C-alpha positions as CSV (number, residue, x, y, z in Angstrom):
1,M,1.0,24.3,-25.6
2,R,2.0,25.3,-22.2
3,S,2.0,21.7,-19.8
4,V,4.2,21.0,-16.9
5,T,7.0,19.4,-17.1
6,Y,10.5,18.0,-14.5
7,N,13.4,17.7,-15.6
8,E,14.7,16.0,-11.9
9,F,12.7,13.8,-9.5
10,G,12.5,15.9,-5.9
11,K,9.3,18.4,-4.4
12,P,7.2,18.5,-6.7
13,S,6.4,22.6,-5.9
14,D,10.5,22.7,-6.2
15,V,11.2,20.8,-9.2
16,L,8.0,21.1,-11.7
17,R,8.1,24.0,-14.3
18,I,5.4,25.2,-17.0
19,E,7.1,24.3,-20.8
20,D,5.5,25.3,-24.1
21,R,6.1,23.0,-26.7
22,L,4.8,21.7,-29.7
23,T,0.8,20.3,-29.4
24,P,0.8,16.2,-29.8
25,E,-0.2,14.8,-32.6
26,P,-1.8,11.7,-31.9
27,K,-0.4,8.2,-33.0
28,A,-2.1,5.2,-34.8
29,G,-5.0,3.8,-32.1
30,E,-4.5,7.7,-29.7
31,V,-7.2,10.2,-29.7
32,R,-5.9,13.8,-28.6
33,I,-7.4,15.7,-25.9
34,K,-8.2,19.2,-24.8
35,T,-8.6,19.3,-21.2
36,I,-10.8,20.9,-19.0
37,L,-9.9,19.8,-15.6
38,S,-7.5,17.6,-14.4
39,S,-6.9,16.8,-10.9
40,I,-3.8,16.4,-8.7
41,H,-3.3,12.8,-7.0
42,N,-1.0,11.8,-5.1
43,H,0.6,8.9,-6.6
44,D,1.0,11.8,-9.4
45,L,3.6,14.1,-6.7
46,I,5.4,11.3,-5.7
47,T,5.8,9.7,-9.1
48,I,7.1,13.9,-8.8
49,Q,9.9,13.4,-6.1
50,G,10.8,10.5,-7.9
51,Q,9.6,7.1,-5.1
52,Y,6.4,5.6,-7.2
53,G,7.2,2.2,-7.8
54,T,7.7,2.9,-11.9
55,K,9.8,5.9,-13.0
56,P,9.6,8.0,-16.0
57,K,11.6,8.8,-17.8
58,L,13.8,12.0,-17.8
59,P,12.7,14.9,-18.4
60,A,8.6,14.5,-18.1
61,L,5.5,16.0,-18.1
62,A,3.1,15.7,-14.9
63,G,0.1,14.0,-14.5
64,S,-2.3,11.2,-15.4
65,E,-5.9,11.9,-15.2
66,A,-8.4,14.7,-16.8
67,V,-11.4,15.2,-18.7
68,G,-11.7,17.2,-21.9
69,T,-13.4,16.7,-25.6
70,I,-11.2,15.4,-28.6
71,D,-10.0,17.6,-30.8
72,A,-8.4,15.1,-32.7
73,I,-8.2,11.3,-33.9
74,G,-5.8,9.5,-35.4
75,E,-5.8,6.4,-37.3
76,E,-7.4,2.5,-36.8
77,V,-9.6,4.8,-34.2
78,D,-13.8,3.8,-35.2
79,N,-15.3,4.6,-31.4
80,L,-14.8,7.9,-30.4
81,E,-15.6,11.7,-32.1
82,V,-14.3,14.6,-32.2
83,G,-16.2,16.3,-29.6
84,Q,-16.8,14.2,-27.6
85,R,-15.9,15.2,-23.9
86,V,-14.3,12.3,-22.3
87,V,-12.4,11.1,-19.8
88,A,-8.5,9.5,-19.5
89,T,-6.4,8.1,-16.6
90,G,-3.4,6.2,-16.7
91,V,-1.8,8.5,-19.5
92,E,0.7,10.8,-19.1
93,G,0.9,14.5,-19.3
94,T,-3.3,15.4,-18.1
95,W,-1.6,19.0,-16.8
96,A,-1.4,20.5,-19.7
97,E,-4.3,22.8,-22.8
98,Y,-3.6,19.7,-24.7
99,F,-2.1,15.8,-24.3
100,T,-2.5,12.2,-25.6
101,A,-4.0,9.2,-24.9
102,P,-5.3,6.2,-26.6
103,A,-8.6,5.2,-27.5
104,S,-8.6,2.3,-25.2
105,S,-7.6,5.3,-22.0
106,V,-10.3,6.6,-23.1
107,L,-14.6,7.0,-21.7
108,P,-17.1,9.1,-22.8
109,I,-19.7,10.6,-20.3
110,P,-22.7,11.8,-20.2
111,D,-23.9,15.1,-18.8
112,A,-25.4,14.6,-15.8
113,I,-21.2,13.9,-14.4
114,D,-20.2,17.8,-14.4
115,D,-16.4,18.8,-15.2
116,E,-15.2,18.4,-11.9
117,M,-16.3,14.9,-10.5
118,A,-15.2,13.3,-14.0
119,S,-12.3,15.2,-13.9
120,Q,-10.8,12.3,-10.8
121,L,-14.0,10.0,-11.8
122,I,-11.3,7.2,-12.2
123,A,-8.3,6.8,-10.6
124,M,-8.7,6.5,-7.3
125,P,-12.8,5.8,-7.1
126,M,-11.8,2.6,-9.5
127,S,-9.3,1.5,-7.0
128,A,-11.9,1.5,-4.6
129,L,-14.3,-0.8,-6.5
130,M,-10.6,-3.4,-7.6
131,L,-10.5,-3.5,-3.8
132,I,-13.6,-4.9,-3.0
133,E,-13.3,-7.6,-6.0
134,F,-9.5,-7.8,-4.7
135,L,-11.0,-9.1,-1.6
136,E,-13.3,-11.2,-2.7
137,L,-16.6,-9.3,-1.2
138,D,-19.7,-10.3,-1.4
139,A,-23.4,-8.7,0.0
140,G,-23.7,-8.8,3.4
141,Q,-20.1,-8.6,5.1
142,W,-17.5,-6.3,7.1
143,L,-14.9,-4.8,5.6
144,I,-12.7,-2.1,7.7
145,H,-10.9,0.7,6.6
146,N,-8.6,3.4,8.0
147,A,-7.5,6.9,5.9
148,A,-11.5,6.7,5.4
149,N,-11.4,10.4,4.6
150,G,-9.1,9.5,1.9
151,A,-9.7,9.7,-2.2
152,V,-9.9,5.8,-2.1
153,G,-11.2,5.9,1.1
154,E,-13.8,7.8,0.8
155,S,-15.3,5.9,-2.1
156,L,-15.0,2.5,-0.6
157,A,-17.5,3.7,1.7
158,M,-20.3,4.9,-0.7
159,L,-19.6,1.9,-3.8
160,A,-18.8,-1.1,-1.1
161,A,-22.4,0.0,0.4
162,E,-23.9,-0.1,-2.7
163,R,-22.8,-3.3,-3.3
164,G,-24.6,-4.3,-0.1
165,I,-21.4,-4.9,2.1
166,H,-21.0,-2.8,5.0
167,T,-18.3,-0.9,5.4
168,I,-16.3,0.4,9.1
169,N,-14.6,3.3,8.4
170,V,-11.6,5.0,10.4
171,V,-9.9,7.9,10.6
172,R,-7.8,9.9,13.2
173,S,-10.1,12.5,14.3
174,K,-13.8,14.0,15.2
175,D,-13.0,16.5,11.9
176,S,-12.4,13.9,9.1
177,A,-15.9,12.5,10.4
178,D,-17.2,15.9,10.3
179,E,-15.7,15.2,6.7
180,L,-17.6,11.8,6.2
181,T,-20.9,12.8,7.8
182,E,-20.5,16.2,5.2
183,I,-21.4,14.1,1.9
184,G,-23.6,11.5,2.5
185,I,-21.1,8.9,4.2
186,T,-22.8,8.4,8.1
187,E,-22.7,5.1,9.6
188,N,-20.4,3.0,11.5
189,N,-17.6,6.5,11.5
190,V,-14.9,5.6,14.2
191,V,-12.2,8.4,15.3
192,S,-9.3,6.2,16.0
193,D,-8.3,8.9,18.5
194,D,-10.5,7.2,20.9
195,D,-9.0,5.0,23.7
196,D,-12.2,3.2,23.3
197,W,-12.2,3.4,19.1
198,K,-11.7,-1.1,18.4
199,E,-14.2,-1.4,21.5
200,Q,-16.7,0.6,19.2
201,V,-15.6,-1.8,16.4
202,R,-16.9,-4.4,17.8
203,R,-19.7,-3.6,19.1
204,I,-20.8,-2.5,15.5
205,V,-20.1,-6.1,14.1
206,G,-21.7,-7.7,17.1
207,D,-22.1,-11.7,16.6
208,G,-20.3,-10.8,12.7
209,K,-17.4,-10.9,11.4
210,I,-15.6,-8.6,9.8
211,S,-13.7,-10.6,6.1
212,G,-11.6,-7.5,4.9
213,A,-9.2,-4.9,6.1
214,V,-7.3,-1.9,4.0
215,D,-4.7,-1.0,5.6
216,S,-3.1,3.1,3.6
217,V,-1.6,3.8,6.8
218,G,1.0,1.4,7.9
219,G,3.2,1.1,11.8
220,Q,0.6,0.7,14.5
221,S,-2.8,1.4,12.3
222,G,-2.0,-1.6,10.2
223,G,-1.3,-3.5,12.8
224,D,-4.9,-2.7,14.1
225,L,-6.9,-3.6,11.5
226,L,-5.3,-7.1,11.6
227,S,-5.9,-7.4,14.8
228,L,-9.1,-6.9,14.2
229,L,-9.7,-8.8,11.3
230,G,-12.5,-11.8,11.3
231,H,-11.3,-15.7,11.2
232,G,-9.7,-16.4,7.4
233,G,-9.9,-13.0,7.0
234,T,-7.5,-10.6,4.4
235,M,-5.8,-7.0,4.4
236,A,-5.0,-5.6,1.7
237,A,-1.8,-3.7,2.3
238,V,-2.7,0.0,0.1
239,G,-0.1,2.8,1.1
240,G,1.5,3.5,3.8
241,M,1.6,7.2,5.2
242,S,3.0,7.0,8.7
243,G,6.2,6.3,6.9
244,Q,6.7,3.4,9.5
245,P,7.2,-0.5,8.2
246,L,3.8,-2.2,9.1
247,A,3.2,-3.3,13.6
248,L,1.9,-7.2,13.2
249,N,1.9,-9.5,16.1
250,P,2.7,-13.0,14.6
251,T,-0.7,-15.0,16.8
252,H,-3.3,-12.7,14.2
253,L,-2.1,-14.1,11.2
254,I,-1.8,-17.3,12.7
255,F,-4.4,-17.9,15.0
256,K,-7.0,-16.0,12.9
257,Q,-5.3,-18.3,9.5
258,A,-5.5,-14.7,8.2
259,A,-3.3,-13.3,5.0
260,I,-2.5,-10.0,4.3
261,K,-1.3,-9.4,0.7
262,G,-0.3,-6.3,-1.4
263,F,-2.7,-4.4,-3.3
264,W,-1.2,-2.0,-6.7
265,G,-4.5,-0.6,-8.4
266,G,-2.0,1.0,-11.3
267,A,0.1,-1.9,-11.7
268,L,-3.5,-4.6,-11.1
269,M,-5.8,-2.4,-14.5
270,Q,-2.5,-3.3,-16.9
271,K,-3.1,-6.3,-16.8
272,M,-7.0,-6.0,-16.5
273,D,-8.4,-7.2,-19.7
274,A,-10.9,-5.0,-21.4
275,A,-14.3,-6.4,-20.5
276,N,-13.4,-6.2,-16.7
277,K,-12.3,-2.7,-17.1
278,N,-14.9,-1.5,-19.3
279,R,-17.7,-3.2,-16.5
280,L,-16.5,-1.7,-13.7
281,M,-15.9,2.0,-15.0
282,Q,-19.4,1.7,-16.5
283,E,-20.0,0.9,-12.6
284,L,-18.9,4.2,-11.9
285,V,-20.0,5.5,-14.5
286,E,-23.8,5.1,-13.3
287,R,-22.8,5.4,-9.6
288,A,-22.0,8.9,-10.4
289,A,-24.4,9.7,-12.5
290,S,-27.1,8.7,-10.2
291,G,-25.4,10.9,-7.1
292,K,-24.4,7.7,-5.5
293,L,-21.0,9.0,-5.4
294,K,-19.9,11.3,-4.6
295,L,-16.2,13.3,-5.1
296,P,-15.2,16.5,-3.3
297,T,-12.9,18.5,-4.8
298,G,-10.1,21.0,-2.0
299,G,-9.7,24.1,-4.9
300,T,-9.1,25.1,-8.8
301,Y,-6.1,26.1,-9.7
302,G,-4.6,27.5,-12.9
303,L,-1.7,26.1,-13.9
304,D,0.8,29.3,-13.6
305,N,-0.3,28.1,-10.3
306,I,1.2,25.0,-10.0
307,K,4.4,25.7,-8.0
308,E,1.4,26.5,-4.8
309,A,-1.6,23.7,-6.3
310,V,1.2,20.8,-5.2
311,S,2.7,23.1,-2.4
312,G,3.0,21.0,1.0
313,K,0.5,24.0,2.8
314,V,-2.4,23.0,0.3
315,Q,-2.4,19.2,-0.4
316,S,-1.8,19.2,4.0
317,S,-5.3,20.7,3.8
318,K,-7.5,19.1,1.4
319,K,-10.7,18.1,1.9
320,G,-10.7,16.9,-1.9
321,K,-8.9,16.8,-4.8
322,I,-7.6,19.5,-6.2
323,L,-8.2,20.6,-9.9
324,L,-6.0,22.0,-11.9
325,K,-7.4,24.2,-15.0
326,P,-5.5,25.4,-17.8
């Protein structure tokens, strides 16, 4: 079979290659999946660069989430069947014609969810749901987040709304705000390029207070979110897209009695018990099947075009998840 591999860490478009490998056989507790579509996540690219929180042993197989059909089942697996269409996430080697996955990482997908959505259904939307619970937010409360037109941000706005949580969706430009509108996120979108954007936020909240914040940018943008947080609120540090350290005013921490907590979805998901994980996954399936969760795509590429698919040109201009088709 064909698989995307790398022998060294570095720029993905430089180090990735297509390799012919033996089709893997599922071990006990595993299934083998014939890939239909696989997603390219930012954490996949960071992993290939060697800059993620964990590093795979080299040579390594690329990709971590995909939709496909089960074509072989290992011993001790009795809850899945050959021919089922499933999604798998948090696994290795999904940028390939076939890959194996623990049965516990596999979720059957109903026909109401198409392949494009299924291929990206778990990783980023799951992080969004986990963030809501990480911040202990309830219906009626306010949440503010930056990079709101990113994969996690869009899912966060939609999934929070379904739980009755109000979101303020901060983006950098009018074009980014238009991206949110195009997928049905039409309320409380704020452009940080506007000089008065903080005043816009305060007018939106009115007499209420912001209980939670999600910072994916770092630098001054993270500090701005902290300045808008209400007394006793919590901010989750999720990413550092700016490449700058968080610029925090200590008076906001002290007099707001605020808290900042680091959020690493992958690590938290590894520790999550099966019942909780299944509960959140089923919520995602229900939201996707009902049309309440929308996941835009930015194009589909074949494995032979992997270098183009992961290139800075494609990744920087995308308006949805880039997908790979074997």
